[in-house]
Wavefront OBJ file of the C-alpha trace (Angstrom):
o trace
v 0.000 0.000 0.000
v 2.812 2.399 0.880
v 4.477 1.800 -2.488
v 1.236 2.658 -4.272
v 0.849 5.877 -2.287
v 4.517 6.722 -2.841
v 3.992 6.289 -6.568
v 0.859 8.434 -6.429
v 2.731 11.158 -4.586
v 5.533 11.057 -7.145
v 3.014 11.361 -9.963
v 1.324 14.319 -8.265
v 4.658 16.062 -7.758
v 5.515 15.605 -11.435
v 2.142 16.906 -12.585
v 2.354 19.887 -10.221
v 5.811 20.751 -11.529
v 4.423 20.769 -15.065
v 1.453 22.895 -13.970
v 3.783 25.387 -12.291
v 5.735 25.755 -15.531
v 2.451 26.254 -17.398
v 1.514 29.074 -15.029
v 4.861 30.769 -15.597
v 4.479 30.516 -19.384
v 0.883 31.766 -19.355
v 1.735 34.772 -17.200
v 4.770 35.590 -19.348
v 2.633 35.437 -22.498
v 0.000 37.638 -20.906
v 2.565 40.278 -19.857
v 4.264 40.208 -23.259
v 1.061 40.591 -25.262
v -0.329 43.309 -22.995
v 2.726 45.546 -22.567
v 4.740 44.787 -25.711
v 2.137 44.012 -28.370
v -0.502 46.230 -26.746
v -3.169 43.545 -26.981
v -4.946 41.401 -24.411
v -5.645 37.702 -24.788
v -9.104 36.804 -23.557
v -8.150 33.326 -22.346
v -4.649 33.566 -20.819
v -5.687 34.966 -17.437
v -8.519 32.461 -17.003
v -6.211 29.624 -18.006
v -3.547 30.695 -15.489
v -6.156 30.841 -12.716
v -7.522 27.422 -13.622
v -4.084 25.811 -13.704
v -3.243 27.455 -10.365
v -6.405 26.008 -8.784
v -5.517 22.509 -10.017
v -1.969 22.936 -8.706
v -3.197 23.843 -5.217
v -5.862 21.134 -5.058
v -3.524 18.361 -6.199
v -0.626 19.296 -3.939
v -2.786 19.758 -0.839
v -2.918 15.986 -0.360
v 0.873 15.735 -0.543
v 1.151 18.424 2.132
v -1.212 16.515 4.411
v 0.770 13.316 3.939
v 4.086 14.971 4.829
v 2.794 17.160 7.653
v 3.179 20.366 5.665
v -0.412 21.532 6.028
v -1.077 24.631 8.112
v -2.009 23.916 11.709
v -1.639 24.991 15.326
v 0.801 22.788 17.240
v 0.573 24.561 20.596
v -1.150 21.600 22.242
v 0.897 18.840 20.613
v 4.151 20.524 21.656
v 3.054 20.781 25.287
v 1.298 17.433 25.642
v 3.008 14.075 26.067
v 1.951 10.449 26.181
v -1.770 9.760 26.003
v -2.693 13.433 25.708
v -0.538 13.959 22.631
v -1.667 10.700 21.009
v -5.328 11.565 21.569
v -4.807 15.075 20.174
v -3.146 13.772 17.007
v -5.845 11.185 16.418
v -8.586 13.746 16.980
v -6.920 16.102 14.490
v -6.699 13.342 11.864
v -10.358 12.442 12.343
v -11.441 16.071 12.001
v -9.463 16.455 8.755
v -10.936 13.203 7.440
v -14.487 14.294 8.287
v -14.001 17.712 6.732
v -12.521 16.278 3.527
v -15.479 13.900 3.213
v -17.961 16.761 3.639
v -15.967 18.907 1.216
v -15.933 16.098 -1.357
v -19.721 15.784 -1.215
v -20.357 19.524 -1.438
v -17.884 20.012 -4.299
v -19.605 17.255 -6.263
v -22.890 19.092 -5.823
v -21.196 22.253 -7.077
v -19.956 20.466 -10.195
v -23.422 19.105 -10.896
v -25.007 22.545 -10.568
v -22.569 24.103 -13.090
v -22.324 21.257 -15.590
v -24.042 23.248 -18.354
v -21.992 26.443 -17.993
v -18.898 27.425 -19.986
v -16.159 30.032 -19.604
v -16.482 32.794 -22.168
v -12.751 33.113 -22.809
v -11.559 29.511 -22.565
v -14.637 27.977 -24.212
v -14.378 25.180 -21.650
v -17.023 23.947 -19.200
v -16.842 25.257 -15.647
v -16.228 21.730 -14.398
v -12.867 21.668 -16.181
v -11.722 23.770 -13.223
v -14.340 23.041 -10.553
v -13.532 19.317 -10.754
v -10.259 20.125 -8.992
v -12.160 20.463 -5.707
v -13.543 16.898 -5.381
v -10.214 15.526 -6.641
v -8.328 17.516 -4.010
v -10.762 16.483 -1.277
v -10.413 12.813 -2.239
v -6.605 13.024 -2.135
v -6.685 14.692 1.273
v -9.010 11.987 2.603
v -6.826 9.214 1.164
v -3.587 10.540 2.606
v -5.269 11.403 5.926
v -6.252 7.755 6.352
v -2.595 6.824 5.848
v -1.473 9.437 8.386
v -4.095 8.232 10.871
v -2.905 4.631 10.596
v 0.704 5.807 10.898
v -0.057 7.659 14.128
v -1.782 4.581 15.535
v 1.212 2.374 14.699
v 3.731 4.848 16.077
v 1.750 5.244 19.291
v 1.847 1.472 19.795
v 5.627 1.218 19.557
v 6.502 2.899 22.862
v 5.261 2.264 26.422
v 3.800 5.775 26.589
v 2.162 5.287 23.231
v 0.668 1.937 24.271
v -0.867 3.505 27.386
v -2.128 6.416 25.329
v -3.784 4.226 22.712
v -5.365 1.953 25.345
v -6.873 4.930 27.184
v -8.006 6.567 23.951
v -9.538 3.447 22.367
v -11.331 2.265 25.510
v -11.079 -0.785 27.787
v -12.063 -3.302 25.097
v -9.299 -2.316 22.668
v -5.686 -2.909 23.649
v -2.575 -1.937 21.735
v 0.036 -4.691 21.241
v 2.819 -5.074 23.763
v 6.217 -3.647 22.910
v 7.756 -7.106 22.685
v 5.174 -8.287 20.151
v 5.862 -5.173 18.070
v 9.556 -5.965 18.075
v 11.505 -8.941 16.793
v 8.696 -11.500 16.976
v 10.245 -13.597 19.798
v 8.847 -11.573 22.677
v 11.802 -9.214 22.922
v 11.723 -5.583 21.912
v 13.360 -4.556 18.674
v 16.547 -2.564 19.595
v 15.687 0.125 17.059
v 12.158 0.525 18.427
v 13.491 0.434 22.008
v 15.949 3.195 21.154
v 13.156 5.308 19.636
v 11.115 4.766 22.783
v 14.009 5.881 25.004
v 14.479 9.001 22.908
v 10.858 9.999 23.442
l 1 2 3 4 5 6 7 8 9 10 11 12 13 14 15 16 17 18 19 20 21 22 23 24 25 26 27 28 29 30 31 32 33 34 35 36 37 38 39 40 41 42 43 44 45 46 47 48 49 50 51 52 53 54 55 56 57 58 59 60 61 62 63 64 65 66 67 68 69 70 71 72 73 74 75 76 77 78 79 80 81 82 83 84 85 86 87 88 89 90 91 92 93 94 95 96 97 98 99 100 101 102 103 104 105 106 107 108 109 110 111 112 113 114 115 116 117 118 119 120 121 122 123 124 125 126 127 128 129 130 131 132 133 134 135 136 137 138 139 140 141 142 143 144 145 146 147 148 149 150 151 152 153 154 155 156 157 158 159 160 161 162 163 164 165 166 167 168 169 170 171 172 173 174 175 176 177 178 179 180 181 182 183 184 185 186 187 188 189 190 191 192 193 194 195 196 197 198
């Protein structure tokens, strides 16, 4: 699964690089035609805006996956153990819920504008508006990965195990450190070292 998501992220990065170059070319053409040729293209500005929207929507999922999305970390920096684990899980769940709601609403937006076209580009509105449900789906996909990653990381240290047990409830227990280690009941030295560092 991780290899598939890594490949998807690489594809998104490549596409976004191409889109960024397209924006630069479109803006350069617009400036040249307006101030040098003294003429204005009716489609260049709309095209640059549309490409920019697709660039933002596509790369937003990559930012969520790598922790680059904007957020307030005042609580997570001050909390430790079960408090920090619970805060991170709650944040992931909120992002996942919001992206699901956003996906639904953006689909409704696309359906309501399916018969409209841009005057300059001669393209349907959904050629640009479709970026929203795509971006929301990518955010939801990568948020699920981040959520599972936080659960696994919380279960690899004694503090994390206690945090996950308290957060999940009495009927759900995180695995013991030894079972998460080498497989013979002893803790993996690398995982033990990471636990000591925390």
